[in-house]
N, C-alpha and C positions, 0 to 999 in steps of 0.2 A: 504494499500499499504505500502511496505517495502523500505525504502532507507538506505543503509549502516547500516543495522540491526535495525533501528528504525521504528517503525510502526507509520506511518503518516495517520491520519484520519481527515476527514473534521467535524470541530466543528459544532454543531447546533449554528446556528446564531440567531434564532428568540425565545430563551428562556428569562427567567426572569434574566438570568445571563448576557446576551448580554449587552455590555456597553451603547447602546442607551436605552434598556429597563430598565436596573437597575436604572437609574437616574429618571425614570417615576413611578416606583413601589416601595413599602415599605411593610416591614413584616406585616401581619394581625393576624395570630394565629397559634398554633401548635397543632395537634392531634397525640398522641402517636409516637412522635419524627418526624412527616412529618411537616415541615413547609409551611405555605401557604402565600401567598403574594397577593397584590391587586394593581390596578393602583391608584396612588393619585388622578387622574382625569381619569374617565373613557372614556373620550372623547379622551384619549390618546391611547386607545385599537387599535391594528391592525383592519382594516376594517370588514373582514369576522367575527372575534370574537365579535366585536362591534355589529354587525348586529344580531348575535345569541344572545347576551345579550338583545338586543331589543326585540327579539322574546319572550324570556323567560319572560322580564318585562310584556309583554302584557298577556301572562298566568297567571302570579302571579297576574295581576290586575284583571283577570277574575275569578281566583280561580279555573281554570281548563286549562288541556292541550287540544291541538287540538284532540288527541286521545279520551280524556275523553269526549268532546262534540260529536265526532263521535259515541261512544258507547251510549250515552245518545240518540242521533237521532235514532240509529239502535233498541234502546229498545222501543222507542216511536212508530216507524213503526211497530215493531213486535206486540205491544200491540194493535195498531189500526187494524192489519189485524186479530187479534184474537177477535176484538170487545170489548177489555178491556177498555173502556174510562176512567173508574176510575183509572187505572194504568198510563194512559196518564197523567192525572192530577197529579198523584203522582209524575213521573218523571219530569212535569214541575215544580212542587213545590221544588223538590231537586235541580233543576237547578238553581232557584231563591234563594234557601238556600245557595249554593256554591257562587253565585254572591254576596250575602250580607255578607258571612262570614268574619271574620277579616282577616285571612290568611289561605291558603291550604299548607299543609307541603311540599307535593312533588313537586308543583310548585315552592316554594321557595328553595327547596334543588337543583332543576335543574338551577335555577337563580344563586344560590350561586357557583355551580359548574363552571359556567362560569366567574363569577366575580373574584373568588379566584383560585390561580394556585400554582402548585409547581414549584421549581427552574428549573426542567429538562423539564417542558411542553412546547410543541411548541406554542407559543402564536398567531400565524397567523391562527390557525385552532381551531375547537371544535372537539377533538376526543371522540366520544360517548363512547366507550369501557372504556377508561381511566377516563372519567368523570362519568362514573358509578361506578368505583371504588372509586373516590373521594367522591361521595354521601355516599357510604357504610361507608367510614371514617367518614363523618359528622354524620351520623346516631349512630355511637358508642358513641357519647355524648348525654346527655339527652337533649330532644329538649327543654324542658323549660329553660335550661341555655344556649345552643348553641344559640337560636335564640335572647338571650338578650345581647350577646357578642357585644363590641362596634362597629367593622366594619359591622356585619349582621344587627344592628339596623338602621344603615344609609340606608339600601335598604328595610326595611320593612315600611308599612303604618304608618303615624305619628301618634302616640299615646303614652300615658304614661303607659306601661304595666309592671306589675310586674311577678315574678315567678308564683304566685298563679293563675294570670290571665291567663298565657299560660297554665298551668296545667287543669284549668277549661275548656279553649277553647278545649284543646286536647281531653277531656273525651266527650265533645259534639260533636266534629268531629267524634270520634270512634263511637258514638250511631248512627249518621247520616249514616255512612259507612256501618254499619250493617244493618240499615234500608233499605238502597239502595240494598245491596246484596239480602236481603229477597224478595224485589220486583222484581229485575233482575231473580232471580231463578224461581220465579213463572211464570214469563212471558216465560222464556227460556224453562221451562218444559212443557208448554202448546204446544209451538212451535214444540218440539220434538215428542210429543204424536200426535200431528194433523196429 
């Protein structure tokens, strides 16, 4: 709206810069000039965002997202329909491996995308597209150092990890994902040819 030649716009009131939020938040880290903040106490988050944070905490604890679990179940059903009981056993073993893993990167990136925010981000919601962009920013950093930064370590399972531990874990996780893809492709190939 223009009044007497001045452009008047309604300011976003629910960002980190809002005076009520500003005193509850603090600087966390910076990636390529983008500053990220977090709440000093996560209980101070607006309700909808806190609810999303709890959802991501549950996924991080399980080491898999709801979509991951659905894919596993679909793969198990497909293998059962083909009579591939050994593949069913392999998928169950993969689920068990994920549950016992120290951390699963994608679930923690999602958790961090909710916990850490930029100055202009609306804190009352979780904008999926914007947070996908933030995850891409997080992934620009080497995982073995990003996950060991001070504010991130607070959200990780309690352990005394070194950079070498994270690197070793990442290698094991990559091998597991390659093995999983191999099993999935053998089950889906049989389904397509049947």
